N, C-alpha and C positions, 0 to 999 in steps of 0.2 A: 503493500500499498503506497501510496507515496503521501508525503505532509499534509498535503490539500485535503488527501481522501479522510486520512486519521483527526485532522480540523474540525470536517464536516460530519463525520460519526462522532464523533467527543462531543458536540454542541448538537444534537440531535438527540443523543442520551443525556445528555446535561439535562434540555428544556425539559425532557419529558420525569424528571427525578429520578434516574435511572442508575445513579453512580456508582452502586458494584458490577450492573452489568457492562458501564464504560469500561472501569478496571477490567473484569475479566479477557472481555476482549479486544482491549486494546494497548494495553500494560507490557512489557516486559519484565519477565522471573522478578529482574533485580531492579527493578526501579527504583530508584530514591524517592521521596518528597521530603520538600523540607519547609515549614512554617517560620514567619518570623520570632527573631530573639529574642525570648520574655514571653511567650507563648510555653501553654504546659505540651504544646504537640510535638516541637522540638522537631526535629529532621532524623525520618529513619530510613532505608532499606529495604527490599525485599519485599515479595507480595504477602508475606505472610504480616510483616509486622502497619503495612499499610494496610490489611483488612481490619487490624487487630486496632488500630486506629481508626477506623469508618465505622468499626462494632460503639468503641467508648464515645466517641461524637455525638454518634445516631442516640445515643445513650440517656444524653444530655437536654435531647430535641424533646420538648411535650410536642409540640405542635407547627406546623411549617403554612403559614396562611398564602404564601406564593413567592415567588422569584423570577429572576431574569437575568436571560443570559444572550450575552451581547455576538454578534454574529465574529467567527475568529479571523482574526490580523493574522498573516502565515507570513515569512521571512526564513527561507531556506529551509533549514527543517528546527524553525520554532514556530508555535501558537505563541496565539493571548488572547485571552479573554475576560472580561468583567462580568462577573456574578453577584447579585442583588439578591439579598435572600429576607424575606421578612418571617422572624422566627420567634415562638415560645422556648426560651431553653429554661429548664426547670429551676427554682429557684432564682433566677436570674430576670427571671420577666420578657417580655415582649418589647424584639428591637429591630430595625434594618439592620442590615450586616451587608455590609460591600467590600468584596475584592477583587483583587486582578489574580489569575491565573496562569501562571507563561508553562509552556510543554516546550521539552525538547525531546525528538521523535529521531531514533535509527533504526536502520534495517525495517520499515514499516511497524516503529511498536516504540509507546511512550518509553523514553528512559529516567525523566526529570520531569516533577514539579515543582515548583516552589510557589506558595501565594506571598502575597504581600496584603497587608490591612494591619491596621491599626488594632489591636487586641480590644478588647472591654475593658475596664476597668475590673479588677478583681472582687469577688465576691467574701 
């Protein structure tokens, strides 16, 4: 798959809220996931660790009220897209959460994802 094809499929999955399906279909087994410094998520490597991170994030969510995923921007083997989520988190209330996701693609698979956002205040 080309980077453009990966980008199109990734956005399709994300717009449907199918985050786990996107990872299973598009990510390399040794993918790295990087969150901003100072967040509880840090950086993890490998699909087992990424799956575990996703489960922990899902356990924090009480309800997703809506989301917006931008069209992707593709430059060589990189994809960037903005994501906005209106979510109620357990113990933190409802908040609008905005982030930028940047993905690196090699050999038709996502090999790195990195997220840029301002972490919410610690509760």
